[in-house]
N, C-alpha and C positions, 0 to 999 in steps of 0.2 A: 232344230225345227226353232225359226223364230217369227215371231209375229206380234206385232205391236199391241194385241188385244188381247193378248194371252202373257202369263209367267207358266214359264216351264219347269218344272223338277223333274231332272233325270234317274230312273231308276235303273242299276244297274241287277241281275238277279245273281251274277257269278255263274250262269248255266255251266259256259264252258270253263274250266280250271288251266287251260295251255294258253300259255301268252300267244301264241300262235293263234290261236283262236277267239283270242279276244281282244289284251290291251291297244296290239300291234293296228287292230280296224279302228280305234281311236285315234293313234298317231296318225297313220298313215291319212286317215281322212277329215285328221283337222276336227275329230269332234268335240267337245268341251267335254273335261272330265266331268264322268257322272257325278247328280247330287248325294246321291245313297246309294252304298252298294253293299249287297248283301249276303253273298258268298253261304250259300245254305248248305252244302256236303252232301252226301246221300246217296246211294248208290242204285236203288231199283228204282222205277220209272214214278210209281205211286210215291216212293219216297220222296224222291226230288220234289214233285209236285207238291208234297202236305207240307214238306220243310219250306220252301219259299211261300208257301200259301202265308203260313203262320208266320213267317218273317216279313211279308208284306202288309198284312194285317195291321202290325205296328204301324208302318208308315202311314196306314189308310188313315189309323185312329189318330195320329198326331197333327196331319197335314189336313185342315178342308178343301178338300180338292172339287172342284165343279165338274171337271173331268178326266177320262183315263184312255190315252192311245194306247194300243199293244198293235206288235206288228207280228204277222204267221202264223205259225202253227207248232212254237215249241215249249216245252215244259212250263216257259216265262211266260205265254200268252196267255194261260188257261189258268195258271197263279192270280196272276195280273185280273184279269178278270174275274176272277173268285173276288179278290179282296175290294175291288170296283165296286160291285153288287151287293156286296153284302154291309159296304160304307153308302150306301143310294148313291153312287157315284155314275153318272153318265158314260157311256163305254162308246168308245170309236173302236172297229178291225179294223185295221189295213191288210189287203190282201186278204180280204174277205170272200167267201163261198165260193171256193177252191175243193173240188172232191173226188175222190178216187172212187167212193163207196167200198172200201176196204177196208173193212176193222181191224185187220193185225198189224196194220200202220197205227201207232197209239197218237201220230200229225193227225191223223184224218179223226179221231175222237177227240181230240183238243178243238182242232178246226171246228167241227158242229157245233159244240159246248159253246163255244165261244161263240159265234155268229149267231147264237140263239139267245144269249146272254146280250149282245148290241143293241145299240141303240141310233148307229150309224154305220153301215157300211160301204168301203172303201173296195173297187172289186178292181182288179189288173185286166179280164179279159171276159169278152161278152157268155160264157159258160158258168161265170161266178153271177153273174145275173140270174139265167136261167136257173141254177141252183136254187138259190135264194127264194125266187121267186114260187118254183114247185115246193118248198118247204114251208113256205108260208108267209115268209117277209111282205112287207109293205113294199109297194116301189118305190114309195117317196123317202126311204130311209135305204136305197141302194144307189150310188155313182160309180159309172165307171172312168176312172181317172187314168190307167195304165201300170204300169211297173216302176215303182219307187227304187228296184235294184238295178235297173236299166237307165235308170235317172242316174245313179251315181254313177255307172260303168261308163256314160255317156258324159260326163261334168269331169269325170279323172281320166277321161281316155287317154289327152298328151303322158298325162304321170305313168299311165299305165305301158304304154307305147316307149317308155324311154328305159325301163327295167330292163337292167343287165340277164335276168336268171338265166336266161336260155345260152347265151353265150357263157354264163358262171357254172351251168351243169355239164356243159363241153357238147351240148347239143346244138341242133342247126333246125332252123325255119321250116316247117313241114317235112321233119325228119325223123319225127317219133310220134306214138298216143300220149295220151295223158290219161290216168285209170283213178276215179277215188270211188271208196268200198265204205260205206258205215251204216248203211239201213239197221235198224233190229233184226226185220226178218229175212235178212242177208249173212246176219253174223251169229247170232243164236246159238244157229246150229251148226253141229261141226258137218254135218254133211251139206248143206247148204253155202259154206261159205268154202267149203273144199271146190264143189261143183265153178265157184265164181274164179276162185282163184285158176284153177283147170283152165279154163275159159280165155284167161287175162292171158298164161300164158304159152297158150297157144297161140294168142294172138303178136308175143314177143318174139315169138320163133320168124314173124314177117317183119317188125319193126320195133325200134327199143320203145319200153314202155317205161312212164316215169311215174312211182306212184307216190305221193303225198300219202303217209299213211297216220288215220284217223289214230286219238288215242285209244278209243272203244274200241276199233279191230287191230292193233298190236297188241290188246290184251286178249283176243279172244283167240288168233294165230298161236300167239304164244301158252294159251290154256291148252288150246288144240293139237299142240306141237303142230304147228304145220309153216314152219319155219321154210323146210324145203322150197315151199310151190312158192317164196317172194325173193327165191338165188339168183333168178335170174330178171328182177324187175331191178330197177333205177328206184331205191326205196331213198326219199326223203322223208324231213317232219314238214310238216303242216306249213304253207307261206301265209307271207301276208299276203293282200289283197292285191295291191298293183301286181306282185309276180305270177300270183294264182291266175290270173286273168289274163296278162303276158304269154303266161305257157297256153293255156286254152285257143287265143286267138294264133299261136304259132304251131299247133299243133295239125297235126292230120285229120284228127277226131279226139274225142273223148269218150270212155267207157265210163260209167258213173252207176249211181245209184240217187245222186241227189234230184231234189225237184227246182233248186236254184241254179243248177249248173244248167239245166235241160231249158231252160227261159236263155241263159249268157249266150248260150251255144246257137240258139236258134236267131239269137238278135244279130250276134256276129257273123252265120251263115257258116258256121263250122259241123262238122256230120255228129249227132251225138246219140250213141246206142246205150241205153236205156235198160240197164239189166232189172226188169222190176215187168209184173203183169199187167199195171195198167199206170195211169200217172192221173193227177189232180188238177194237170196243165195241158188239155186236151191242144191247144193251138200251136199248140208246140210239133207236134203232128199235123197240124192241118195246115199251117202260114209256115210252120221253122224246119229245122233240121233232122228234129229227132225223130228216133224209131223206139220201141219197145223189145224188147228181147227176154221173156220168162226164162229162167235162169236153168227149169228143167228142159222147155225144149229147144232154148239158142242153140246153136253151131257155133261153133269158130269161125266159119267159113262166111255164115252170113252178116256175121258182122264185121269181119273183114270186107267181102263185098259193101257196106255199108259205108263204112268209111271211105271208102276208093271214091265214094262219090263227091265231087264238085261242082255241082250244079246248085248249090241252094244259094239263094240272092239273100245279103244281109237286111237288118230292118222293115221287113215288109209289115210287122205284126202294129195295131193299130194303136195309137194312143205310147208307146213304148219310143219314148223322146225324153226331153231337158225338161217338158214344164208339167209333170207329175204334181211337186209339192206345191205350185202356183194355184192348180185345181182342186188340191185339198185345202188349201186354205181359202180357195174364194169359196169353198162351200162352207167348212167353218165359219168364216164369215158372217154366213148368214143362220149358223146355228143358234137356236135360243137353247142356255144353259143358266 
C-alpha cells in the first residue's frame, strides 16, 4: 500500500513458516520485503498469539505509529491489534464484520475481538455492516469497500492465466477437482479428518482430485496414520498464488474448508463445496457458487451433484473489483489521526 500522506512500516509476523505459504507471495505479487520480520514460533494457538504479541509490543514500543492496519482473522491479526491498543495506536481492520457465530473457530474469536478494538472498519459485503451495527459499532466507523483479495486476483489475472501448473501436473482444463483442507475443526480429531478424507476419496472415484497438502494437515494425517486415505489423490506441496488460482479457475470445482477460497470461486463462477457447518461469508451462498456441506451430514453424491453444476455466473458480487484499494485510500484520506 502506497499513499503520499503516510509512511508505511510493513510487519511480517512469520505466522506461516512454509515458503510456499509466505515468501512466494511477496515475490509473485511484487510486494516490497517487510520492514520487520518477527518469526515468533510456537505450537498451540494461544502460544502463537502470545509470542507474536510479545514481539509486536517491542516494535510498537520503538516506533511511534499513528495508526495500524490489520487484515483478516488470523492470529497475526489479533496480535497486531492487541499491540496497537496497548500503545494507544488507532486501529484499522480490513475485512471487518464477518461472522459465522461459531465459537469453535479460532478465527471467529479473532474477528470479534479485533472488530471491537478497531477505530475503522472496512467490510467486504453487506453482512459485515449488519453484524457490526448489531454489535453496537457506529455506522460512521464502517465502510463497504469490497474485497481486497478479489482486487488482487483481477490485477494479476493475466499472470494467473499464464501459469502452466495445470499442464505441468499432467491435468486438463475442467478435468479435475481441487481439494484443500486445513481448518482446526476438521483436522484436530481423527474422526473428523477421516470423515473428510473419505468424502474426498469418493469424489476421486469420479474425477481426479488434486490435493495441495497444508503442513498442519500433513502433520495430522501422519499422526493419525491416515496416509492410505490420500493414496488415491494427487498430493502436491502448497503452491504459489498464481498457480493456485489457475488450478482453481481450470477445475471442475473445489472442495474446501477455506474462507478465502469460497470468495475466489464465487468471483470466478467455479462451484465450491465447503465442508463446514456455516460460513462467515454468506454472500458466497446468496450470489456466489458456494454451498455448505457439514461433514457429519454430507454425502459424497450431494457434493458431486453440486460440482457438476455449470450455471454459476462469475463477477456478480457488488464492489468485488479492481478499485478496492482506491476506496480504502479515499476513506483514509479523510481520517483524522
